[in-house]
MOPAC internal coordinates of N, CA, C and O (Angstrom, degrees):
PM7 1SCF
backbone

  N    0.0000 0     0.00 0     0.00 0    0    0    0
  C    1.4972 1     0.00 0     0.00 0    1    0    0
  C    1.5377 1   106.19 1     0.00 0    2    1    0
  O    1.2310 1   121.44 1   -47.64 1    3    2    1
  N    1.3307 1   114.84 1   132.36 1    3    2    1
  C    1.4104 1   121.09 1   175.57 1    5    3    2
  C    1.5326 1   109.12 1   -72.37 1    6    5    3
  O    1.2310 1   121.08 1   -27.64 1    7    6    5
  N    1.3016 1   115.53 1   152.36 1    7    6    5
  C    1.4627 1   121.67 1  -179.28 1    9    7    6
  C    1.5643 1   108.99 1  -113.74 1   10    9    7
  O    1.2310 1   120.69 1  -116.20 1   11   10    9
  N    1.3123 1   116.29 1    63.80 1   11   10    9
  C    1.5171 1   119.51 1   179.55 1   13   11   10
  C    1.5268 1   106.00 1   -93.02 1   14   13   11
  O    1.2310 1   120.87 1   -67.01 1   15   14   13
  N    1.2936 1   115.95 1   112.99 1   15   14   13
  C    1.4716 1   123.29 1   177.86 1   17   15   14
  C    1.5165 1   109.83 1  -118.05 1   18   17   15
  O    1.2310 1   120.01 1   -30.27 1   19   18   17
  N    1.3038 1   117.58 1   149.73 1   19   18   17
  C    1.4502 1   120.19 1  -179.89 1   21   19   18
  C    1.5233 1   107.82 1   -88.88 1   22   21   19
  O    1.2310 1   122.24 1   -43.79 1   23   22   21
  N    1.3367 1   113.31 1   136.21 1   23   22   21
  C    1.4084 1   132.72 1   173.33 1   25   23   22
  C    1.4951 1   124.37 1     5.87 1   26   25   23
  O    1.2310 1   118.28 1    97.36 1   27   26   25
  N    1.3026 1   120.88 1   -82.64 1   27   26   25
  C    1.4698 1   124.11 1  -163.01 1   29   27   26
  C    1.5052 1   114.60 1   -75.65 1   30   29   27
  O    1.2310 1   118.63 1   178.01 1   31   30   29
  N    1.3457 1   120.21 1    -1.99 1   31   30   29
  C    1.4264 1   120.70 1   178.77 1   33   31   30
  C    1.5085 1   112.79 1    89.52 1   34   33   31
  O    1.2310 1   120.31 1   169.49 1   35   34   33
  N    1.3534 1   117.02 1   -10.51 1   35   34   33
  C    1.4146 1   121.32 1  -177.03 1   37   35   34
  C    1.5371 1   112.60 1   -70.77 1   38   37   35
  O    1.2310 1   119.63 1   154.28 1   39   38   37
  N    1.2577 1   118.31 1   -25.72 1   39   38   37
  C    1.4503 1   122.77 1  -177.43 1   41   39   38
  C    1.5439 1   111.16 1   -92.50 1   42   41   39
  O    1.2310 1   120.90 1   -43.20 1   43   42   41
  N    1.3023 1   115.88 1   136.80 1   43   42   41
  C    1.4627 1   120.39 1   178.10 1   45   43   42
  C    1.5132 1   108.09 1  -104.27 1   46   45   43
  O    1.2310 1   119.56 1  -175.14 1   47   46   45
  N    1.3089 1   118.45 1     4.86 1   47   46   45
  C    1.4904 1   123.59 1  -177.17 1   49   47   46
  C    1.5668 1   109.47 1   -66.32 1   50   49   47
  O    1.2310 1   122.41 1   -50.09 1   51   50   49
  N    1.3151 1   112.99 1   129.91 1   51   50   49
  C    1.4673 1   119.63 1   174.98 1   53   51   50
  C    1.4781 1   109.04 1  -119.39 1   54   53   51
  O    1.2310 1   120.48 1   -57.66 1   55   54   53
  N    1.2960 1   116.69 1   122.34 1   55   54   53
  C    1.4409 1   121.76 1  -178.76 1   57   55   54
  C    1.5296 1   111.01 1   -79.51 1   58   57   55
  O    1.2310 1   121.02 1   -42.64 1   59   58   57
  N    1.3334 1   115.65 1   137.36 1   59   58   57
  C    1.4753 1   121.80 1   177.53 1   61   59   58
  C    1.5151 1   111.86 1   -92.08 1   62   61   59
  O    1.2310 1   120.91 1   160.17 1   63   62   61
  N    1.3462 1   115.87 1   -19.83 1   63   62   61
  C    1.4729 1   118.73 1  -177.86 1   65   63   62
  C    1.5346 1   113.28 1  -105.85 1   66   65   63
  O    1.2310 1   121.15 1   159.54 1   67   66   65
  N    1.3231 1   115.41 1   -20.46 1   67   66   65
  C    1.4777 1   118.64 1  -176.37 1   69   67   66
  C    1.5222 1   115.43 1    82.76 1   70   69   67
  O    1.2310 1   121.11 1  -172.57 1   71   70   69
  N    1.3705 1   115.49 1     7.43 1   71   70   69
  C    1.4542 1   122.26 1   179.64 1   73   71   70
  C    1.5006 1   111.68 1  -122.32 1   74   73   71
  O    1.2310 1   121.43 1   -94.43 1   75   74   73
  N    1.3084 1   114.87 1    85.57 1   75   74   73
  C    1.4445 1   121.10 1  -168.07 1   77   75   74
  C    1.5771 1   109.40 1  -123.75 1   78   77   75
  O    1.2310 1   121.23 1   -39.82 1   79   78   77
  N    1.3039 1   115.25 1   140.18 1   79   78   77
  C    1.4552 1   123.02 1   173.38 1   81   79   78
  C    1.5405 1   106.52 1  -112.52 1   82   81   79
  O    1.2310 1   121.15 1   -51.73 1   83   82   81
  N    1.3507 1   115.40 1   128.27 1   83   82   81
  C    1.4426 1   119.80 1   179.26 1   85   83   82
  C    1.5633 1   106.66 1  -102.61 1   86   85   83
  O    1.2310 1   120.75 1   -51.22 1   87   86   85
  N    1.2961 1   116.18 1   128.78 1   87   86   85
  C    1.4726 1   123.24 1  -179.67 1   89   87   86
  C    1.5243 1   109.47 1  -107.36 1   90   89   87
  O    1.2310 1   120.41 1   -45.59 1   91   90   89
  N    1.3112 1   116.82 1   134.41 1   91   90   89
  C    1.4818 1   120.85 1   173.84 1   93   91   90
  C    1.4770 1   108.77 1  -126.00 1   94   93   91
  O    1.2310 1   118.67 1   -25.79 1   95   94   93
  N    1.3210 1   120.14 1   154.21 1   95   94   93
  C    1.4338 1   126.13 1   177.20 1   97   95   94
  C    1.5350 1   114.46 1    78.47 1   98   97   95
  O    1.2310 1   121.69 1  -158.29 1   99   98   97
  N    1.3290 1   114.38 1    21.71 1   99   98   97
  C    1.4454 1   118.49 1   176.83 1  101   99   98
  C    1.5390 1   111.12 1   -65.53 1  102  101   99
  O    1.2310 1   119.37 1   -28.98 1  103  102  101
  N    1.3416 1   118.81 1   151.02 1  103  102  101
  C    1.4265 1   120.59 1   170.28 1  105  103  102
  C    1.5489 1   108.67 1   -59.86 1  106  105  103
  O    1.2310 1   120.92 1   -40.64 1  107  106  105
  N    1.3140 1   115.84 1   139.36 1  107  106  105
  C    1.4864 1   119.27 1  -177.50 1  109  107  106
  C    1.4829 1   112.25 1   -62.21 1  110  109  107
  O    1.2310 1   120.30 1   158.42 1  111  110  109
  N    1.3108 1   117.03 1   -21.58 1  111  110  109
  C    1.4648 1   120.52 1  -178.36 1  113  111  110
  C    1.5346 1   111.86 1   -89.84 1  114  113  111
  O    1.2310 1   119.68 1   177.67 1  115  114  113
  N    1.3398 1   118.22 1    -2.33 1  115  114  113
  C    1.4660 1   121.07 1   179.36 1  117  115  114
  C    1.5135 1   109.99 1   -59.50 1  118  117  115
  O    1.2310 1   120.96 1   -42.01 1  119  118  117
  N    1.3110 1   115.78 1   137.99 1  119  118  117
  C    1.4874 1   122.30 1   176.72 1  121  119  118
  C    1.5020 1   110.51 1  -109.36 1  122  121  119
  O    1.2310 1   120.07 1   -12.10 1  123  122  121
  N    1.2878 1   117.47 1   167.90 1  123  122  121
  C    1.4611 1   122.05 1   174.38 1  125  123  122
  C    1.5494 1   109.82 1   -57.04 1  126  125  123
  O    1.2310 1   120.74 1   137.25 1  127  126  125
  N    1.3050 1   116.19 1   -42.75 1  127  126  125
  C    1.4941 1   119.52 1   175.92 1  129  127  126
  C    1.5144 1   114.58 1   -58.32 1  130  129  127
  O    1.2310 1   121.14 1   139.99 1  131  130  129
  N    1.3474 1   115.42 1   -40.01 1  131  130  129
  C    1.4632 1   120.42 1   175.27 1  133  131  130
  C    1.5180 1   110.50 1   -58.15 1  134  133  131
  O    1.2310 1   120.25 1   136.20 1  135  134  133
  N    1.3399 1   117.13 1   -43.80 1  135  134  133
  C    1.4397 1   120.68 1  -177.39 1  137  135  134
  C    1.5260 1   111.01 1   -70.74 1  138  137  135
  O    1.2310 1   120.41 1   139.06 1  139  138  137
  N    1.3377 1   116.83 1   -40.94 1  139  138  137
  C    1.4801 1   119.77 1   176.07 1  141  139  138
  C    1.5474 1   106.79 1   -57.92 1  142  141  139
  O    1.2310 1   120.41 1   132.36 1  143  142  141
  N    1.3331 1   116.82 1   -47.64 1  143  142  141
  C    1.4883 1   120.39 1  -177.04 1  145  143  142
  C    1.5108 1   110.15 1   -63.15 1  146  145  143
  O    1.2310 1   119.91 1   138.46 1  147  146  145
  N    1.3102 1   117.77 1   -41.54 1  147  146  145
  C    1.4668 1   121.98 1  -179.89 1  149  147  146
  C    1.5338 1   111.43 1   -55.25 1  150  149  147
  O    1.2310 1   120.48 1   136.04 1  151  150  149
  N    1.3170 1   116.69 1   -43.96 1  151  150  149
  C    1.4344 1   119.39 1  -176.15 1  153  151  150
  C    1.5138 1   113.71 1   -84.97 1  154  153  151
  O    1.2310 1   118.89 1   178.45 1  155  154  153
  N    1.2966 1   119.72 1    -1.55 1  155  154  153
  C    1.4801 1   124.31 1   177.99 1  157  155  154
  C    1.4884 1   107.71 1   -57.24 1  158  157  155
  O    1.2310 1   118.77 1   -41.99 1  159  158  157
  N    1.3124 1   119.94 1   138.01 1  159  158  157
  C    1.4612 1   129.28 1    14.91 1  161  159  158
  C    1.5335 1   112.89 1   -87.53 1  162  161  159
  O    1.2310 1   120.23 1  -179.93 1  163  162  161
  N    1.3012 1   117.17 1     0.07 1  163  162  161
  C    1.4882 1   118.35 1   174.68 1  165  163  162
  C    1.5375 1   109.67 1   -65.35 1  166  165  163
  O    1.2310 1   121.23 1   -26.39 1  167  166  165
  N    1.3259 1   115.25 1   153.61 1  167  166  165
  C    1.4615 1   120.10 1  -178.27 1  169  167  166
  C    1.4973 1   110.13 1  -118.95 1  170  169  167
  O    1.2310 1   118.93 1   -88.24 1  171  170  169
  N    1.3353 1   119.65 1    91.76 1  171  170  169
  C    1.4190 1   121.84 1   178.25 1  173  171  170
  C    1.5628 1   109.75 1   -58.00 1  174  173  171
  O    1.2310 1   120.95 1   -36.65 1  175  174  173
  N    1.3253 1   115.79 1   143.35 1  175  174  173
  C    1.4830 1   121.78 1   177.88 1  177  175  174
  C    1.5171 1   108.42 1   -71.83 1  178  177  175
  O    1.2310 1   120.48 1   140.44 1  179  178  177
  N    1.3299 1   116.69 1   -39.56 1  179  178  177
  C    1.4379 1   122.33 1  -175.28 1  181  179  178
  C    1.5023 1   112.06 1  -158.07 1  182  181  179
  O    1.2310 1   120.43 1   -35.48 1  183  182  181
  N    1.3350 1   116.78 1   144.52 1  183  182  181
  C    1.4795 1   122.47 1   174.45 1  185  183  182
  C    1.5133 1   107.27 1  -122.24 1  186  185  183
  O    1.2310 1   121.42 1   -47.00 1  187  186  185
  N    1.3399 1   114.90 1   133.00 1  187  186  185
  C    1.4601 1   120.60 1   178.64 1  189  187  186
  C    1.5151 1   107.42 1  -127.36 1  190  189  187
  O    1.2310 1   120.13 1   -72.60 1  191  190  189
  N    1.3713 1   117.36 1   107.40 1  191  190  189
  C    1.4504 1   120.59 1   174.56 1  193  191  190
  C    1.5425 1   107.53 1   -85.45 1  194  193  191
  O    1.2310 1   121.39 1   -53.53 1  195  194  193
  N    1.3365 1   114.95 1   126.47 1  195  194  193
  C    1.4531 1   121.90 1  -177.04 1  197  195  194
  C    1.5373 1   113.36 1   -72.51 1  198  197  195
  O    1.2310 1   120.30 1   -43.36 1  199  198  197
  N    1.3299 1   117.02 1   136.64 1  199  198  197
  C    1.4144 1   123.36 1   179.22 1  201  199  198
  C    1.5603 1   105.78 1  -117.22 1  202  201  199
  O    1.2310 1   120.86 1   -49.10 1  203  202  201
  N    1.3210 1   115.95 1   130.90 1  203  202  201
  C    1.4528 1   120.19 1   179.80 1  205  203  202
  C    1.5153 1   112.57 1   -78.13 1  206  205  203
  O    1.2310 1   120.59 1    -6.33 1  207  206  205
  N    1.3214 1   116.47 1   173.67 1  207  206  205
  C    1.4810 1   122.46 1   179.45 1  209  207  206
  C    1.5294 1   112.15 1   -57.87 1  210  209  207
  O    1.2310 1   120.24 1   153.03 1  211  210  209
  N    1.3388 1   117.15 1   -26.97 1  211  210  209
  C    1.4552 1   121.16 1  -179.50 1  213  211  210
  C    1.5268 1   112.70 1   -83.00 1  214  213  211
  O    1.2310 1   120.94 1  -177.41 1  215  214  213
  N    1.3782 1   115.80 1     2.59 1  215  214  213
  C    1.4670 1   119.45 1   178.12 1  217  215  214
  C    1.5543 1   113.33 1    84.63 1  218  217  215
  O    1.2310 1   120.37 1  -176.19 1  219  218  217
  N    1.3217 1   116.90 1     3.81 1  219  218  217
  C    1.4691 1   120.54 1   179.28 1  221  219  218
  C    1.4848 1   112.37 1  -103.05 1  222  221  219
  O    1.2310 1   119.82 1   -28.02 1  223  222  221
  N    1.3177 1   117.94 1   151.98 1  223  222  221
  C    1.4618 1   119.07 1   178.29 1  225  223  222
  C    1.5215 1   108.85 1   -66.12 1  226  225  223
  O    1.2310 1   121.37 1   -31.10 1  227  226  225
  N    1.3506 1   114.99 1   148.90 1  227  226  225
  C    1.4747 1   122.82 1  -175.97 1  229  227  226
  C    1.5214 1   114.76 1   -94.64 1  230  229  227
  O    1.2310 1   120.47 1   168.44 1  231  230  229
  N    1.3478 1   116.71 1   -11.56 1  231  230  229
  C    1.4336 1   121.53 1  -173.08 1  233  231  230
  C    1.5193 1   112.14 1    84.26 1  234  233  231
  O    1.2310 1   120.49 1  -163.64 1  235  234  233
  N    1.3435 1   116.66 1    16.36 1  235  234  233
  C    1.4749 1   122.58 1   178.94 1  237  235  234
  C    1.5413 1   108.31 1  -125.33 1  238  237  235
  O    1.2310 1   121.06 1   -27.43 1  239  238  237
  N    1.2964 1   115.57 1   152.57 1  239  238  237
  C    1.4600 1   121.93 1   177.27 1  241  239  238
  C    1.5287 1   109.94 1  -152.60 1  242  241  239
  O    1.2310 1   121.21 1   -28.48 1  243  242  241
  N    1.2943 1   115.30 1   151.52 1  243  242  241
  C    1.4609 1   123.24 1   173.54 1  245  243  242
  C    1.5118 1   107.59 1  -110.86 1  246  245  243
  O    1.2310 1   120.87 1   -48.87 1  247  246  245
  N    1.3013 1   115.94 1   131.13 1  247  246  245
  C    1.4620 1   121.22 1  -177.77 1  249  247  246
  C    1.4914 1   107.88 1  -123.94 1  250  249  247
  O    1.2310 1   120.55 1   -60.75 1  251  250  249
  N    1.3412 1   116.56 1   119.25 1  251  250  249
  C    1.4745 1   122.08 1  -174.33 1  253  251  250
  C    1.5106 1   110.49 1  -100.01 1  254  253  251
  O    1.2310 1   120.86 1   -43.28 1  255  254  253
  N    1.3504 1   115.96 1   136.72 1  255  254  253
  C    1.4506 1   122.52 1  -178.99 1  257  255  254
  C    1.5575 1   109.10 1  -118.24 1  258  257  255
  O    1.2310 1   121.25 1   -25.82 1  259  258  257
  N    1.3121 1   115.21 1   154.18 1  259  258  257
  C    1.4834 1   118.38 1  -175.70 1  261  259  258
  C    1.5543 1   111.53 1   -72.05 1  262  261  259
  O    1.2310 1   121.48 1   146.79 1  263  262  261
  N    1.3457 1   114.76 1   -33.21 1  263  262  261
  C    1.4987 1   119.11 1  -173.95 1  265  263  262
  C    1.5457 1   109.56 1  -130.16 1  266  265  263
  O    1.2310 1   123.03 1   -19.52 1  267  266  265
  N    1.3424 1   111.80 1   160.48 1  267  266  265
  C    1.4677 1   120.51 1   175.41 1  269  267  266
  C    1.5601 1   106.78 1   -62.87 1  270  269  267
  O    1.2310 1   118.32 1   140.25 1  271  270  269
  N    1.3063 1   120.80 1   -39.75 1  271  270  269
  C    1.4122 1   125.09 1  -179.86 1  273  271  270
  C    1.5269 1   112.22 1   -59.52 1  274  273  271
  O    1.2310 1   120.46 1   135.05 1  275  274  273
  N    1.3557 1   116.73 1   -44.95 1  275  274  273
  C    1.4725 1   120.95 1   176.91 1  277  275  274
  C    1.5144 1   111.81 1   -63.49 1  278  277  275
  O    1.2310 1   119.56 1   138.41 1  279  278  277
  N    1.3039 1   118.45 1   -41.59 1  279  278  277
  C    1.4557 1   122.78 1   178.10 1  281  279  278
  C    1.5649 1   110.26 1   -61.69 1  282  281  279
  O    1.2310 1   120.64 1   135.30 1  283  282  281
  N    1.3179 1   116.39 1   -44.70 1  283  282  281
  C    1.4581 1   121.68 1   176.17 1  285  283  282
  C    1.5139 1   110.69 1   -62.00 1  286  285  283
  O    1.2310 1   119.62 1   137.42 1  287  286  285
  N    1.3192 1   118.33 1   -42.58 1  287  286  285
  C    1.4895 1   120.98 1   177.76 1  289  287  286
  C    1.5018 1   108.81 1   -64.09 1  290  289  287
  O    1.2310 1   119.15 1   142.78 1  291  290  289
  N    1.3100 1   119.23 1   -37.22 1  291  290  289
  C    1.4612 1   123.87 1   179.39 1  293  291  290
  C    1.5572 1   108.71 1   -60.33 1  294  293  291
  O    1.2310 1   120.26 1   141.16 1  295  294  293
  N    1.3067 1   117.11 1   -38.84 1  295  294  293
  C    1.4604 1   121.69 1   179.75 1  297  295  294
  C    1.5076 1   112.04 1   -63.91 1  298  297  295
  O    1.2310 1   119.02 1   162.46 1  299  298  297
  N    1.2964 1   119.47 1   -17.54 1  299  298  297
  C    1.4322 1   122.42 1  -179.87 1  301  299  298
  C    1.5553 1   111.88 1   -78.07 1  302  301  299
  O    1.2310 1   120.57 1   177.11 1  303  302  301
  N    1.2915 1   116.51 1    -2.89 1  303  302  301
  C    1.4785 1   121.49 1   178.98 1  305  303  302
  C    1.5558 1   109.91 1   -75.34 1  306  305  303
  O    1.2310 1   120.06 1  -162.12 1  307  306  305
  N    1.2775 1   117.49 1    17.88 1  307  306  305
  C    1.4914 1   122.99 1   178.62 1  309  307  306
  C    1.5379 1   107.97 1   -55.80 1  310  309  307
  O    1.2310 1   121.21 1   -51.50 1  311  310  309
  N    1.3075 1   115.29 1   128.50 1  311  310  309
  C    1.4817 1   124.74 1   175.60 1  313  311  310
  C    1.5461 1   112.41 1    62.64 1  314  313  311
  O    1.2310 1   119.80 1  -141.98 1  315  314  313
  N    1.2902 1   118.00 1    38.02 1  315  314  313
  C    1.4420 1   122.53 1   177.04 1  317  315  314
  C    1.5347 1   114.91 1   -95.64 1  318  317  315
  O    1.2310 1   101.02 1    20.45 1  319  318  317
  N    1.0445 1   152.13 1  -159.55 1  319  318  317
  C    1.4664 1   160.65 1  -154.58 1  321  319  318
  C    1.5382 1   124.00 1   -41.72 1  322  321  319
  O    1.2310 1   119.44 1    77.84 1  323  322  321
  N    1.2996 1   118.66 1  -102.16 1  323  322  321
  C    1.4727 1   123.40 1  -158.92 1  325  323  322
  C    1.5345 1   116.96 1   -65.39 1  326  325  323
  O    1.2310 1   118.22 1   107.61 1  327  326  325
  N    1.2660 1   121.00 1   -72.39 1  327  326  325
  C    1.4599 1   122.80 1   177.13 1  329  327  326
  C    1.5235 1   109.68 1  -153.64 1  330  329  327
  O    1.2310 1   119.70 1   -10.29 1  331  330  329
  N    1.3434 1   118.18 1   169.71 1  331  330  329
  C    1.4228 1   123.19 1  -170.49 1  333  331  330
  C    1.5520 1   112.46 1   -63.51 1  334  333  331
  O    1.2310 1   120.33 1   -47.14 1  335  334  333
  N    1.2897 1   116.98 1   132.86 1  335  334  333
  C    1.4538 1   120.05 1   172.93 1  337  335  334
  C    1.5356 1   106.09 1  -153.76 1  338  337  335
  O    1.2310 1   119.98 1    -7.29 1  339  338  337
  N    1.3080 1   117.65 1   172.71 1  339  338  337
  C    1.4686 1   122.57 1  -175.18 1  341  339  338
  C    1.5237 1   107.85 1  -111.14 1  342  341  339
  O    1.2310 1   122.90 1   -30.15 1  343  342  341
  N    1.3401 1   112.04 1   149.85 1  343  342  341
  C    1.4622 1   119.89 1  -176.79 1  345  343  342
  C    1.5133 1   108.21 1  -132.32 1  346  345  343
  O    1.2310 1   119.43 1   -50.19 1  347  346  345
  N    1.3475 1   118.69 1   129.81 1  347  346  345
  C    1.4026 1   123.11 1   178.75 1  349  347  346
  C    1.5293 1   110.50 1  -126.21 1  350  349  347
  O    1.2310 1   119.65 1   -45.40 1  351  350  349
  N    1.3297 1   118.26 1   134.60 1  351  350  349
  C    1.4607 1   119.69 1   175.95 1  353  351  350
  C    1.5279 1   109.09 1   -91.22 1  354  353  351
  O    1.2310 1   121.30 1   -53.81 1  355  354  353
  N    1.3272 1   115.11 1   126.19 1  355  354  353
  C    1.4590 1   122.54 1  -173.43 1  357  355  354
  C    1.5093 1   113.34 1  -108.58 1  358  357  355
  O    1.2310 1   118.59 1  -171.68 1  359  358  357
  N    1.2996 1   120.30 1     8.32 1  359  358  357
  C    1.4341 1   120.52 1  -172.04 1  361  359  358
  C    1.5055 1   110.71 1   -91.49 1  362  361  359
  O    1.2310 1   121.18 1     9.44 1  363  362  361
  N    1.3560 1   115.35 1  -170.56 1  363  362  361
  C    1.4422 1   123.27 1   177.56 1  365  363  362
  C    1.5235 1   109.50 1   -61.82 1  366  365  363
  O    1.2310 1   120.22 1   -39.76 1  367  366  365
  N    1.3199 1   117.19 1   140.24 1  367  366  365
  C    1.4482 1   119.72 1  -172.22 1  369  367  366
  C    1.5230 1   116.33 1   -61.14 1  370  369  367
  O    1.2310 1   118.86 1   121.68 1  371  370  369
  N    1.2750 1   119.77 1   -58.32 1  371  370  369
  C    1.4766 1   122.44 1   178.99 1  373  371  370
  C    1.5318 1   111.66 1    36.99 1  374  373  371
  O    1.2310 1   119.72 1  -129.15 1  375  374  373
  N    1.3002 1   118.14 1    50.85 1  375  374  373
  C    1.4490 1   120.58 1   173.30 1  377  375  374
  C    1.5140 1   112.05 1    93.75 1  378  377  375
  O    1.2310 1   118.50 1   176.50 1  379  378  377
  N    1.3263 1   120.46 1    -3.50 1  379  378  377
  C    1.4436 1   121.80 1   177.78 1  381  379  378
  C    1.5322 1   106.92 1  -121.14 1  382  381  379
  O    1.2310 1   120.81 1   -47.63 1  383  382  381
  N    1.3476 1   116.06 1   132.37 1  383  382  381
  C    1.4596 1   118.28 1   179.57 1  385  383  382
  C    1.4865 1   112.58 1   -56.83 1  386  385  383
  O    1.2310 1   120.26 1   -46.80 1  387  386  385
  N    1.2890 1   117.10 1   133.20 1  387  386  385
  C    1.4379 1   120.43 1   176.80 1  389  387  386
  C    1.5376 1   108.77 1   -71.63 1  390  389  387
  O    1.2310 1   119.68 1   -40.63 1  391  390  389
  N    1.3242 1   118.22 1   139.37 1  391  390  389
  C    1.4437 1   123.95 1  -177.75 1  393  391  390
  C    1.5222 1   112.22 1    58.95 1  394  393  391
  O    1.2310 1   119.93 1  -146.21 1  395  394  393
  N    1.2990 1   117.74 1    33.79 1  395  394  393
  C    1.4635 1   121.56 1   176.48 1  397  395  394
  C    1.5375 1   107.79 1   -68.61 1  398  397  395
  O    1.2310 1   119.90 1   -44.30 1  399  398  397
  N    1.3000 1   117.79 1   135.70 1  399  398  397
  C    1.4424 1   122.84 1  -173.93 1  401  399  398
  C    1.5427 1   106.92 1   -99.15 1  402  401  399
  O    1.2310 1   119.68 1   -50.99 1  403  402  401
  N    1.3171 1   118.21 1   129.01 1  403  402  401
  C    1.4421 1   122.30 1   173.83 1  405  403  402
  C    1.4976 1   108.80 1  -135.30 1  406  405  403
  O    1.2310 1   120.35 1   -49.75 1  407  406  405
  N    1.3115 1   116.94 1   130.25 1  407  406  405
  C    1.4927 1   121.11 1   174.43 1  409  407  406
  C    1.4860 1   109.30 1   -87.43 1  410  409  407
  O    1.2310 1   119.90 1   -39.02 1  411  410  409
  N    1.2725 1   117.80 1   140.98 1  411  410  409
  C    1.4708 1   122.88 1   175.77 1  413  411  410
  C    1.5213 1   109.86 1  -153.86 1  414  413  411
  O    1.2310 1   121.46 1   -14.14 1  415  414  413
  N    1.3120 1   114.80 1   165.86 1  415  414  413
  C    1.4077 1   119.69 1  -177.41 1  417  415  414
  C    1.5309 1   108.06 1  -105.66 1  418  417  415
  O    1.2310 1   121.28 1   -51.93 1  419  418  417
  N    1.3451 1   115.15 1   128.07 1  419  418  417
  C    1.4846 1   117.51 1   179.43 1  421  419  418
  C    1.4611 1   111.03 1  -106.51 1  422  421  419
  O    1.2310 1   120.10 1   180.00 1  423  422  421

């Protein structure tokens, strides 16, 4: 299992594929299904919405994809639906900057 974790140590999410997109600035009411639907027609392997120490959602989520190509395609969701949030690719580089920051609307 790969041990790809996002930056500040707040996330305990561990990617099994190494192809993860980290979302920040999500609406607090966003559900896993909302995120799966947002990335459609791509099929994320797993969605993990982060919960803070107070038991409330943080507005961040990790979305795991099966392949590097799917993760790159997910990054193209720049400026798409609900409201502004940030997206970072956390997978193996293979031509894409690791931890590249992209703003988009969810």
